[in-house]
gemmi code that builds the backbone of each chain (N, CA, C; Angstrom):
import gemmi

chains = {
    "A": [
        ("UNK", (75.737, 74.149, 109.790), (76.986, 74.300, 109.035), (77.562, 75.701, 109.268)),
        ("UNK", (78.866, 75.753, 109.537), (79.529, 77.038, 109.762), (79.581, 77.847, 108.471)),
        ("UNK", (79.345, 79.148, 108.583), (79.375, 80.019, 107.396), (80.077, 81.329, 107.705)),
        ("UNK", (80.806, 81.830, 106.715), (81.496, 83.115, 106.829), (81.223, 83.931, 105.580)),
        ("UNK", (80.757, 85.164, 105.767), (80.481, 86.072, 104.647), (81.273, 87.348, 104.852)),
        ("UNK", (82.089, 87.677, 103.864), (82.903, 88.882, 103.955), (82.380, 89.949, 102.991)),
        ("UNK", (82.401, 91.191, 103.454), (81.975, 92.300, 102.601), (82.822, 93.537, 102.902)),
        ("UNK", (83.027, 94.406, 101.883), (82.664, 94.162, 100.490), (83.606, 93.139, 99.849)),
        ("UNK", (83.291, 92.701, 98.636), (84.190, 91.788, 97.921), (85.469, 92.502, 97.539)),
        ("UNK", (85.340, 93.782, 97.186), (86.497, 94.583, 96.804), (86.319, 95.992, 97.342)),
        ("UNK", (87.432, 96.605, 97.714), (87.405, 97.948, 98.284), (88.620, 98.709, 97.774)),
        ("UNK", (88.355, 99.869, 97.221), (89.446, 100.712, 96.716), (89.487, 101.983, 97.550)),
        ("UNK", (90.645, 102.272, 98.143), (90.825, 103.432, 99.006), (91.961, 104.292, 98.503)),
        ("UNK", (91.896, 105.574, 98.842), (93.048, 106.445, 98.636), (93.948, 106.325, 99.855)),
        ("UNK", (95.219, 106.503, 99.659), (96.156, 106.476, 100.773), (95.690, 107.446, 101.854)),
        ("UNK", (95.641, 106.958, 103.105), (95.204, 107.792, 104.208), (93.711, 107.743, 104.493)),
        ("UNK", (92.938, 107.102, 103.605), (91.476, 107.045, 103.765), (91.098, 105.815, 104.591)),
        ("UNK", (90.712, 106.009, 105.820), (90.408, 104.894, 106.725), (89.087, 104.230, 106.356)),
        ("UNK", (88.980, 102.937, 106.642), (87.754, 102.199, 106.350), (87.730, 100.902, 107.152)),
        ("UNK", (86.669, 100.112, 106.958), (86.516, 98.851, 107.686), (86.061, 97.737, 106.755)),
        ("UNK", (86.534, 96.542, 107.033), (86.093, 95.337, 106.340), (85.240, 94.531, 107.307)),
        ("UNK", (84.202, 93.880, 106.756), (83.265, 93.150, 107.605), (83.361, 91.652, 107.394)),
        ("UNK", (83.191, 90.902, 108.472), (83.149, 89.445, 108.416), (81.959, 89.002, 109.279)),
        ("UNK", (80.898, 88.523, 108.636), (79.735, 88.002, 109.364), (79.837, 86.489, 109.422)),
        ("UNK", (79.495, 85.907, 110.565), (79.694, 84.468, 110.697), (78.555, 83.801, 111.465)),
        ("UNK", (78.359, 82.525, 111.166), (77.531, 81.657, 111.992), (78.352, 80.410, 112.268)),
        ("UNK", (78.408, 80.016, 113.526), (79.229, 78.877, 113.923), (78.611, 78.240, 115.159)),
        ("UNK", (78.786, 76.942, 115.257), (78.235, 76.213, 116.404), (79.177, 76.339, 117.591)),
        ("UNK", (79.212, 77.499, 118.199), (80.143, 77.744, 119.296), (81.483, 78.189, 118.746)),
        ("UNK", (81.911, 79.387, 119.082), (83.133, 79.943, 118.485), (84.340, 79.618, 119.349)),
        ("UNK", (85.303, 78.922, 118.745), (86.565, 78.698, 119.424), (87.519, 79.862, 119.129)),
        ("UNK", (87.492, 80.335, 117.880), (88.336, 81.465, 117.507), (87.940, 82.012, 116.154)),
        ("UNK", (88.177, 83.316, 115.956), (87.982, 83.955, 114.656), (89.332, 84.497, 114.233)),
        ("UNK", (89.700, 84.224, 112.994), (91.037, 84.526, 112.505), (90.977, 85.505, 111.349)),
        ("UNK", (91.940, 86.400, 111.310), (92.149, 87.262, 110.150), (93.530, 86.934, 109.557)),
        ("UNK", (93.531, 86.797, 108.233), (94.762, 86.567, 107.487), (94.853, 87.609, 106.380)),
        ("UNK", (96.071, 87.876, 105.961), (96.328, 88.714, 104.795), (96.964, 87.823, 103.736)),
        ("UNK", (96.513, 87.962, 102.477), (97.093, 87.175, 101.398), (97.476, 88.076, 100.238)),
        ("UNK", (98.755, 88.041, 99.887), (99.249, 88.761, 98.719), (99.139, 87.862, 97.498)),
        ("UNK", (99.043, 88.455, 96.299), (98.869, 87.637, 95.074), (99.948, 86.569, 94.941)),
        ("UNK", (99.530, 85.331, 94.677), (100.460, 84.235, 94.454), (101.149, 83.723, 95.696)),
        ("UNK", (100.703, 84.156, 96.875), (101.332, 83.727, 98.131), (100.307, 83.096, 99.056)),
        ("UNK", (100.813, 82.447, 100.106), (99.931, 81.863, 101.086), (99.430, 82.903, 102.077)),
        ("UNK", (98.331, 82.613, 102.764), (97.814, 83.539, 103.767), (98.807, 83.757, 104.902)),
        ("UNK", (98.901, 85.004, 105.338), (99.777, 85.383, 106.444), (98.912, 85.724, 107.649)),
        ("UNK", (99.173, 85.068, 108.771), (98.363, 85.255, 109.968), (98.476, 86.678, 110.503)),
        ("UNK", (97.306, 87.250, 110.860), (97.267, 88.581, 111.467), (96.804, 88.526, 112.919)),
        ("UNK", (95.558, 88.055, 113.141), (94.961, 88.101, 114.473), (94.119, 86.856, 114.745)),
        ("UNK", (93.982, 86.546, 116.036), (92.967, 85.635, 116.518), (92.148, 86.354, 117.578)),
        ("UNK", (90.809, 86.252, 117.461), (89.900, 86.812, 118.452), (89.074, 85.673, 119.022)),
        ("UNK", (88.829, 85.706, 120.333), (88.188, 84.567, 120.981), (86.791, 84.858, 121.522)),
        ("UNK", (86.540, 86.098, 121.951), (85.245, 86.367, 122.580), (84.768, 87.773, 122.238)),
        ("UNK", (83.450, 87.926, 122.275), (82.831, 89.217, 121.936), (83.390, 90.319, 122.818)),
        ("UNK", (83.684, 91.451, 122.183), (84.252, 92.576, 122.895), (85.763, 92.655, 122.798)),
        ("UNK", (86.378, 91.589, 122.341), (87.832, 91.561, 122.242), (88.309, 92.404, 121.063)),
        ("UNK", (89.436, 93.065, 121.223), (90.048, 93.871, 120.168), (91.538, 93.569, 120.131)),
        ("UNK", (92.115, 93.588, 118.911), (93.562, 93.428, 118.771), (94.055, 94.399, 117.708)),
        ("UNK", (95.263, 94.897, 117.906), (95.828, 95.889, 116.988), (97.220, 95.476, 116.543)),
        ("UNK", (97.516, 95.877, 115.292), (98.849, 95.677, 114.749), (99.072, 96.752, 113.708)),
        ("UNK", (99.941, 97.661, 114.015), (100.253, 98.788, 113.136), (98.957, 99.521, 112.765)),
        ("UNK", (98.585, 99.556, 111.502), (97.400, 100.311, 111.069), (96.115, 99.477, 111.122)),
        ("UNK", (96.207, 98.255, 111.573), (95.072, 97.338, 111.595), (94.554, 97.132, 113.005)),
        ("UNK", (93.224, 97.084, 113.107), (92.580, 96.792, 114.391), (91.399, 95.879, 114.127)),
        ("UNK", (91.361, 94.731, 114.810), (90.286, 93.766, 114.634), (89.405, 93.772, 115.869)),
        ("UNK", (88.081, 93.734, 115.640), (87.114, 93.691, 116.722), (86.141, 92.541, 116.491)),
        ("UNK", (85.482, 92.113, 117.567), (84.601, 90.950, 117.484), (83.317, 91.173, 118.279)),
        ("UNK", (82.176, 90.810, 117.639), (80.904, 90.725, 118.342), (80.415, 89.285, 118.203)),
        ("UNK", (79.219, 89.018, 118.686), (78.711, 87.647, 118.637), (78.322, 87.212, 117.227)),
        ("UNK", (78.219, 88.166, 116.296), (77.780, 87.823, 114.943), (78.756, 88.243, 113.855)),
        ("UNK", (79.683, 89.155, 114.194), (80.565, 89.652, 113.147), (81.873, 90.182, 113.716)),
        ("UNK", (82.811, 90.345, 112.799), (84.096, 90.930, 113.147), (84.393, 92.022, 112.121)),
        ("UNK", (85.088, 93.041, 112.578), (85.508, 94.116, 111.697), (87.030, 94.207, 111.712)),
        ("UNK", (87.566, 94.493, 110.541), (88.987, 94.815, 110.439), (89.066, 96.275, 110.017)),
        ("UNK", (89.470, 97.112, 110.969), (89.559, 98.550, 110.719), (90.970, 98.875, 110.225)),
        ("UNK", (91.023, 99.647, 109.159), (92.316, 100.048, 108.608), (92.408, 101.570, 108.702)),
        ("UNK", (93.368, 102.021, 109.499), (93.524, 103.455, 109.749), (94.666, 104.013, 108.904)),
        ("UNK", (94.358, 105.075, 108.167), (95.353, 105.744, 107.323), (96.159, 104.728, 106.504)),
        ("UNK", (95.494, 103.942, 105.651), (96.194, 102.882, 104.914), (97.237, 103.423, 103.953)),
        ("UNK", (98.222, 102.552, 103.692), (99.277, 102.846, 102.728), (99.170, 101.852, 101.566)),
        ("UNK", (99.769, 102.156, 100.433), (99.712, 101.222, 99.294), (100.162, 99.809, 99.638)),
        ("UNK", (101.106, 99.669, 100.555), (101.588, 98.337, 100.913), (100.568, 97.522, 101.720)),
        ("UNK", (99.467, 98.139, 102.110), (98.378, 97.400, 102.761), (97.475, 96.717, 101.740)),
        ("UNK", (97.709, 96.966, 100.465), (96.913, 96.332, 99.413), (97.130, 94.825, 99.444)),
        ("UNK", (96.035, 94.073, 99.539), (96.087, 92.612, 99.637), (94.651, 92.115, 99.732)),
        ("UNK", (94.495, 90.795, 99.742), (93.199, 90.202, 100.063), (93.208, 89.838, 101.536)),
        ("UNK", (92.171, 90.242, 102.246), (92.064, 89.956, 103.677), (91.012, 88.860, 103.870)),
        ("UNK", (91.448, 87.790, 104.522), (90.609, 86.612, 104.722), (90.192, 86.499, 106.178)),
        ("UNK", (88.944, 86.111, 106.374), (88.406, 85.853, 107.705), (88.065, 84.372, 107.794)),
        ("UNK", (88.288, 83.768, 108.945), (87.964, 82.355, 109.130), (87.482, 82.138, 110.557)),
        ("UNK", (86.592, 81.154, 110.729), (86.121, 80.805, 112.067), (86.451, 79.355, 112.366)),
        ("UNK", (86.650, 79.083, 113.637), (86.939, 77.739, 114.107), (85.904, 77.382, 115.153)),
        ("UNK", (85.229, 76.234, 114.969), (84.162, 75.883, 115.928), (84.729, 75.272, 117.200)),
        ("UNK", (83.945, 75.377, 118.246), (84.335, 74.783, 119.512), (83.504, 73.520, 119.709)),
        ("UNK", (83.698, 72.547, 118.800), (82.802, 71.389, 118.792), (83.601, 70.103, 118.681)),
        ("UNK", (83.895, 69.516, 119.811), (84.469, 68.185, 119.875), (85.690, 67.985, 119.019)),
        ("UNK", (85.704, 66.893, 118.252), (86.902, 66.514, 117.522), (87.199, 67.344, 116.304)),
        ("UNK", (86.295, 68.236, 115.911), (86.540, 69.029, 114.700), (86.963, 70.440, 115.029)),
        ("UNK", (87.501, 70.664, 116.236), (87.766, 72.042, 116.618), (89.018, 72.608, 115.991)),
        ("UNK", (89.660, 71.863, 115.057), (90.778, 72.426, 114.329), (90.322, 73.000, 112.989)),
        ("UNK", (89.079, 72.705, 112.583), (88.601, 73.091, 111.253), (88.433, 74.596, 111.145)),
        ("UNK", (88.952, 75.154, 110.069), (88.730, 76.555, 109.750), (87.761, 76.651, 108.578)),
        ("UNK", (86.729, 77.487, 108.722), (85.847, 77.809, 107.610), (86.159, 79.236, 107.188)),
        ("UNK", (86.560, 79.391, 105.934), (86.999, 80.681, 105.417), (85.895, 81.401, 104.655)),
        ("UNK", (85.954, 82.727, 104.659), (85.171, 83.531, 103.728), (85.926, 83.668, 102.422)),
        ("UNK", (85.282, 84.333, 101.446), (85.904, 84.492, 100.131), (86.945, 85.608, 100.116)),
        ("UNK", (86.938, 86.441, 101.145), (87.937, 87.491, 101.221), (87.473, 88.838, 100.705)),
        ("UNK", (88.178, 89.878, 101.119), (87.982, 91.237, 100.596), (89.284, 91.678, 99.959)),
        ("UNK", (89.208, 92.034, 98.686), (90.385, 92.533, 97.968), (90.499, 94.030, 98.199)),
        ("UNK", (91.532, 94.433, 98.930), (91.758, 95.839, 99.249), (92.844, 96.406, 98.349)),
        ("UNK", (92.535, 97.528, 97.707), (93.514, 98.252, 96.899), (93.639, 99.653, 97.459)),
        ("UNK", (94.861, 100.051, 97.797), (95.116, 101.389, 98.318), (95.938, 102.145, 97.287)),
        ("UNK", (95.373, 103.188, 96.750), (96.057, 103.987, 95.727), (96.867, 105.106, 96.360)),
        ("UNK", (98.063, 105.376, 95.816), (98.904, 106.451, 96.374), (98.335, 107.818, 96.059)),
    ],
    "B": [
        ("UNK", (115.918, 77.341, 106.464), (114.506, 77.497, 106.109), (113.671, 77.763, 107.354)),
        ("UNK", (112.704, 78.636, 107.223), (111.825, 78.941, 108.343), (110.382, 78.769, 107.910)),
        ("UNK", (109.492, 78.595, 108.910), (108.077, 78.544, 108.616), (107.679, 77.288, 107.851)),
        ("UNK", (106.811, 77.464, 106.898), (106.288, 76.360, 106.089), (106.734, 76.571, 104.637)),
        ("UNK", (107.388, 75.563, 104.099), (107.855, 75.661, 102.717), (107.125, 74.651, 101.845)),
        ("UNK", (106.956, 74.997, 100.575), (106.282, 74.116, 99.623), (107.059, 74.094, 98.310)),
        ("UNK", (107.157, 72.914, 97.722), (107.771, 72.757, 96.409), (106.957, 71.777, 95.574)),
        ("UNK", (106.898, 71.972, 94.246), (107.369, 73.165, 93.556), (106.420, 74.337, 93.778)),
        ("UNK", (106.807, 75.519, 93.390), (105.918, 76.673, 93.496), (104.938, 76.722, 92.337)),
        ("UNK", (105.350, 76.222, 91.200), (104.483, 76.183, 90.024), (104.596, 74.805, 89.383)),
        ("UNK", (103.478, 74.299, 88.855), (103.466, 72.973, 88.230), (102.433, 72.952, 87.116)),
        ("UNK", (102.873, 72.513, 85.951), (101.973, 72.295, 84.819), (102.004, 70.813, 84.507)),
        ("UNK", (100.864, 70.186, 84.435), (100.820, 68.759, 84.154), (99.652, 68.408, 83.246)),
        ("UNK", (99.865, 67.329, 82.490), (98.803, 66.812, 81.654), (97.891, 65.914, 82.462)),
        ("UNK", (96.763, 65.596, 81.892), (95.767, 64.822, 82.622), (96.228, 63.399, 82.911)),
        ("UNK", (97.223, 62.906, 82.175), (97.679, 61.532, 82.404), (98.944, 61.460, 83.252)),
        ("UNK", (99.476, 62.625, 83.635), (100.717, 62.640, 84.414), (100.499, 62.235, 85.863)),
        ("UNK", (101.619, 61.889, 86.514), (101.645, 61.693, 87.964), (102.701, 62.631, 88.524)),
        ("UNK", (102.326, 63.413, 89.517), (103.265, 64.332, 90.153), (102.987, 64.367, 91.644)),
        ("UNK", (103.925, 64.950, 92.391), (103.745, 65.084, 93.837), (104.080, 66.489, 94.294)),
        ("UNK", (103.299, 66.995, 95.238), (103.589, 68.261, 95.906), (104.191, 67.944, 97.271)),
        ("UNK", (105.159, 68.776, 97.664), (105.831, 68.550, 98.944), (105.659, 69.758, 99.855)),
        ("UNK", (105.468, 69.475, 101.124), (105.369, 70.520, 102.139), (106.252, 70.138, 103.317)),
        ("UNK", (106.959, 71.119, 103.859), (107.784, 70.887, 105.044), (107.579, 72.036, 106.018)),
        ("UNK", (107.359, 71.697, 107.290), (107.208, 72.754, 108.291), (108.369, 72.704, 109.275)),
        ("UNK", (108.875, 73.891, 109.605), (110.044, 74.048, 110.470), (109.647, 74.701, 111.787)),
        ("UNK", (108.389, 74.499, 112.192), (107.851, 75.185, 113.367), (107.665, 74.265, 114.564)),
        ("UNK", (107.990, 72.987, 114.396), (107.821, 72.047, 115.494), (106.370, 71.690, 115.760)),
        ("UNK", (105.502, 71.890, 114.765), (104.088, 71.591, 114.923), (103.807, 70.096, 114.758)),
        ("UNK", (102.601, 69.671, 115.180), (102.254, 68.262, 115.068), (100.984, 68.021, 114.265)),
        ("UNK", (100.452, 69.041, 113.617), (99.299, 68.875, 112.733), (99.596, 69.571, 111.412)),
        ("UNK", (99.215, 68.932, 110.315), (99.449, 69.500, 108.991), (98.192, 69.351, 108.152)),
        ("UNK", (98.023, 70.287, 107.197), (96.780, 70.398, 106.438), (97.082, 70.650, 104.958)),
        ("UNK", (96.218, 70.139, 104.096), (96.190, 70.541, 102.683), (94.890, 71.286, 102.427)),
        ("UNK", (95.013, 72.455, 101.751), (93.871, 73.241, 101.326), (93.952, 73.447, 99.820)),
        ("UNK", (92.780, 73.659, 99.216), (92.694, 74.030, 97.805), (92.072, 75.415, 97.735)),
        ("UNK", (92.690, 76.297, 96.941), (92.148, 77.639, 96.746), (91.914, 77.883, 95.264)),
        ("UNK", (90.646, 77.948, 94.883), (90.261, 78.242, 93.507), (89.785, 79.682, 93.413)),
        ("UNK", (89.850, 80.224, 92.212), (89.428, 81.606, 91.999), (87.969, 81.792, 92.428)),
        ("UNK", (87.724, 82.879, 93.129), (86.377, 83.272, 93.547), (85.743, 82.318, 94.556)),
        ("UNK", (86.521, 81.404, 95.121), (86.000, 80.464, 96.113), (86.787, 80.566, 97.406)),
        ("UNK", (86.160, 80.242, 98.533), (86.919, 80.222, 99.791), (87.918, 79.062, 99.805)),
        ("UNK", (88.904, 79.149, 100.666), (89.815, 78.024, 100.868), (89.004, 76.802, 101.288)),
        ("UNK", (89.346, 75.652, 100.669), (88.646, 74.401, 100.989), (89.629, 73.453, 101.661)),
        ("UNK", (89.268, 72.986, 102.840), (90.099, 72.006, 103.527), (89.999, 70.666, 102.807)),
        ("UNK", (91.162, 70.054, 102.533), (91.181, 68.751, 101.856), (91.504, 67.617, 102.839)),
        ("UNK", (92.636, 67.731, 103.493), (93.105, 66.660, 104.380), (93.707, 67.265, 105.645)),
        ("UNK", (93.609, 66.490, 106.736), (94.229, 66.875, 107.994), (95.002, 65.689, 108.534)),
        ("UNK", (96.201, 65.951, 109.018), (97.004, 64.933, 109.681), (97.369, 65.432, 111.071)),
        ("UNK", (97.072, 64.613, 112.081), (97.497, 64.892, 113.449), (98.481, 63.812, 113.861)),
        ("UNK", (99.685, 64.198, 114.253), (100.706, 63.214, 114.651), (100.842, 62.113, 113.590)),
        ("UNK", (100.901, 62.522, 112.331), (101.090, 61.631, 111.179), (99.856, 60.800, 110.827)),
        ("UNK", (98.790, 60.881, 111.593), (97.593, 60.105, 111.301), (96.549, 60.986, 110.614)),
        ("UNK", (95.987, 60.449, 109.528), (94.979, 61.232, 108.820), (93.690, 61.240, 109.631)),
        ("UNK", (93.200, 62.422, 109.936), (91.977, 62.537, 110.726), (90.850, 63.186, 109.950)),
        ("UNK", (91.123, 63.622, 108.721), (90.090, 64.270, 107.942), (90.357, 64.051, 106.464)),
        ("UNK", (89.336, 63.607, 105.768), (89.356, 63.553, 104.314), (88.049, 64.177, 103.888)),
        ("UNK", (88.128, 65.410, 103.414), (86.924, 66.192, 103.193), (86.301, 65.872, 101.839)),
        ("UNK", (85.948, 64.583, 101.645), (85.302, 64.133, 100.401), (86.140, 64.480, 99.177)),
        ("UNK", (87.427, 64.261, 99.300), (88.338, 64.590, 98.199), (88.423, 63.392, 97.249)),
        ("UNK", (88.382, 63.640, 95.928), (88.483, 62.531, 94.963), (89.774, 61.745, 95.142)),
        ("UNK", (89.725, 60.458, 94.798), (90.868, 59.570, 95.023), (92.057, 59.890, 94.118)),
        ("UNK", (91.893, 60.755, 93.136), (93.036, 61.154, 92.314), (94.014, 62.031, 93.107)),
        ("UNK", (93.598, 62.467, 94.294), (94.486, 63.162, 95.241), (94.790, 62.177, 96.372)),
        ("UNK", (96.085, 61.930, 96.611), (96.472, 60.962, 97.624), (97.506, 61.577, 98.551)),
        ("UNK", (97.159, 61.825, 99.817), (98.118, 62.446, 100.725), (99.018, 61.407, 101.376)),
        ("UNK", (100.169, 61.893, 101.842), (101.100, 61.052, 102.591), (101.799, 61.910, 103.626)),
        ("UNK", (101.892, 61.406, 104.849), (102.545, 62.158, 105.918), (103.518, 61.227, 106.634)),
        ("UNK", (104.785, 61.159, 106.185), (105.743, 60.222, 106.770), (106.182, 60.591, 108.178)),
        ("UNK", (106.128, 61.871, 108.525), (106.454, 62.328, 109.875), (105.787, 63.681, 110.105)),
        ("UNK", (105.923, 64.214, 111.301), (105.195, 65.436, 111.660), (105.681, 66.670, 110.917)),
        ("UNK", (106.821, 66.577, 110.234), (107.371, 67.749, 109.558), (107.126, 67.768, 108.059)),
        ("UNK", (106.758, 66.621, 107.491), (106.633, 66.518, 106.041), (105.250, 66.032, 105.635)),
        ("UNK", (104.770, 66.611, 104.551), (103.461, 66.256, 104.011), (103.560, 66.277, 102.498)),
        ("UNK", (103.003, 65.251, 101.869), (103.001, 65.172, 100.411), (101.564, 65.083, 99.902)),
        ("UNK", (101.378, 65.520, 98.678), (100.106, 65.321, 97.986), (100.433, 64.744, 96.618)),
        ("UNK", (100.093, 63.462, 96.457), (100.366, 62.771, 95.206), (99.175, 62.958, 94.261)),
        ("UNK", (99.495, 63.321, 93.030), (98.469, 63.669, 92.045), (98.530, 62.706, 90.862)),
        ("UNK", (97.380, 62.199, 90.423), (97.367, 61.369, 89.219), (96.028, 61.484, 88.516)),
        ("UNK", (96.081, 61.459, 87.201), (94.904, 61.581, 86.317), (94.000, 62.722, 86.754)),
        ("UNK", (94.597, 63.904, 86.899), (93.812, 65.069, 87.308), (92.972, 65.607, 86.157)),
        ("UNK", (92.018, 66.439, 86.522), (91.132, 67.085, 85.571), (91.454, 68.576, 85.493)),
        ("UNK", (91.115, 69.237, 84.390), (91.388, 70.680, 84.293), (90.789, 71.478, 85.453)),
        ("UNK", (89.659, 71.048, 85.993), (89.034, 71.783, 87.104), (89.804, 71.650, 88.410)),
        ("UNK", (90.836, 70.822, 88.407), (91.704, 70.696, 89.577), (92.771, 71.788, 89.599)),
        ("UNK", (92.855, 72.566, 88.547), (93.800, 73.685, 88.516), (93.444, 74.664, 89.632)),
        ("UNK", (94.431, 74.994, 90.457), (94.170, 75.834, 91.636), (95.493, 76.105, 92.340)),
        ("UNK", (95.419, 76.865, 93.413), (96.550, 77.053, 94.323), (96.383, 76.056, 95.472)),
        ("UNK", (97.381, 75.197, 95.668), (97.314, 74.210, 96.743), (98.206, 74.682, 97.888)),
        ("UNK", (97.568, 74.828, 99.037), (98.244, 75.395, 100.200), (98.410, 74.346, 101.289)),
        ("UNK", (99.558, 74.363, 101.891), (99.851, 73.520, 103.041), (99.874, 74.419, 104.285)),
        ("UNK", (99.412, 73.905, 105.395), (99.449, 74.658, 106.644), (99.834, 73.718, 107.773)),
        ("UNK", (100.286, 74.301, 108.881), (100.594, 73.498, 110.062), (100.140, 74.236, 111.313)),
        ("UNK", (99.952, 73.475, 112.384), (99.582, 74.066, 113.665), (100.038, 73.154, 114.784)),
        ("UNK", (100.006, 73.674, 115.983), (100.282, 72.882, 117.168), (98.939, 72.506, 117.772)),
        ("UNK", (98.698, 71.207, 117.923), (97.426, 70.779, 118.492), (97.241, 71.427, 119.852)),
        ("UNK", (96.023, 71.940, 120.098), (95.748, 72.657, 121.335), (95.925, 74.152, 121.181)),
        ("UNK", (96.602, 74.574, 120.112), (96.692, 75.996, 119.779), (96.070, 76.160, 118.406)),
        ("UNK", (95.262, 77.168, 118.250), (94.366, 77.171, 117.109), (94.986, 77.675, 115.816)),
        ("UNK", (95.996, 78.513, 115.900), (96.452, 79.212, 114.706), (97.155, 78.294, 113.727)),
        ("UNK", (96.736, 78.347, 112.467), (97.373, 77.602, 111.398), (98.264, 78.554, 110.597)),
        ("UNK", (99.457, 78.080, 110.278), (100.423, 78.860, 109.519), (100.580, 78.233, 108.141)),
        ("UNK", (100.500, 79.077, 107.124), (100.455, 78.593, 105.750), (101.792, 78.723, 105.034)),
        ("UNK", (102.000, 77.809, 104.083), (103.114, 77.931, 103.155), (102.726, 78.820, 101.988)),
        ("UNK", (103.671, 79.012, 101.046), (103.426, 79.917, 99.920), (102.519, 79.334, 98.847)),
        ("UNK", (102.311, 78.017, 98.881), (101.419, 77.396, 97.911), (102.117, 76.879, 96.669)),
        ("UNK", (101.464, 75.948, 95.997), (101.875, 75.465, 94.676), (100.761, 75.821, 93.704)),
        ("UNK", (101.110, 76.595, 92.671), (100.120, 76.948, 91.643), (100.114, 75.827, 90.614)),
        ("UNK", (99.016, 75.088, 90.520), (98.895, 73.919, 89.643), (97.999, 74.244, 88.463)),
        ("UNK", (98.498, 73.896, 87.285), (97.713, 74.033, 86.059), (97.637, 72.674, 85.390)),
        ("UNK", (96.421, 72.188, 85.190), (96.204, 70.898, 84.537), (95.683, 71.137, 83.132)),
        ("UNK", (96.450, 70.624, 82.159), (96.070, 70.843, 80.762), (95.362, 69.643, 80.172)),
    ],
}
model = gemmi.Model(1)
for chain_id, residues in chains.items():
    chain = gemmi.Chain(chain_id)
    for i, (resn, *xyz) in enumerate(residues, 1):
        res = gemmi.Residue()
        res.name, res.seqid = resn, gemmi.SeqId(i, " ")
        for name, pos in zip(("N", "CA", "C"), xyz):
            atom = gemmi.Atom()
            atom.name, atom.element = name, gemmi.Element(name[0])
            atom.pos, atom.b_iso = gemmi.Position(*pos), 0.0
            res.add_atom(atom)
        chain.add_residue(res)
    model.add_chain(chain)
structure = gemmi.Structure()
structure.add_model(model)
structure.setup_entities()
């Protein structure tokens, strides 16, 4: 069974204080690993897809990296508007179920001014 | 309208009511999904439709009944719900063969 564990559950940073969020996963062959951002009362907003170990993607202050067991979302010099819940999900590369996403519980990030 | 839209955004219903949630995608996708998001729990996949055909029912109780009349519209019909069904219900869509799913804003459901 595919599993995703995100840590920490909650993270409070000062503006400008860089840090990383972790996503550990087990999956029967990885088709893709996804990062989403979710604001309170809204649907998840797509950020990145990573496909293979060693891959990195960047968007503004965010950088996602992938190994065979985990992914990190690095946040450089965060601003208050980066406050949100960050969700990680994996998609297996297994026959007819390769559209299924298994999500973690998320990391609630709060950036104080 | 752009992306994935959902109506209503908020819904309060009694346990004996019947209501429907609506989702529409404007992305030209051919797969649509219903997810349930409860507090402190990961998103749970409920139903999947590919080209209007249901391909996944993730052991969802029969009080939830999906309908997909075409590739752009998805409904979730609700009847005799329980208080534990209160949650954020999210619709998503994707293009088969491309992995990324795009989500709507969700319907916040409260069952009294």
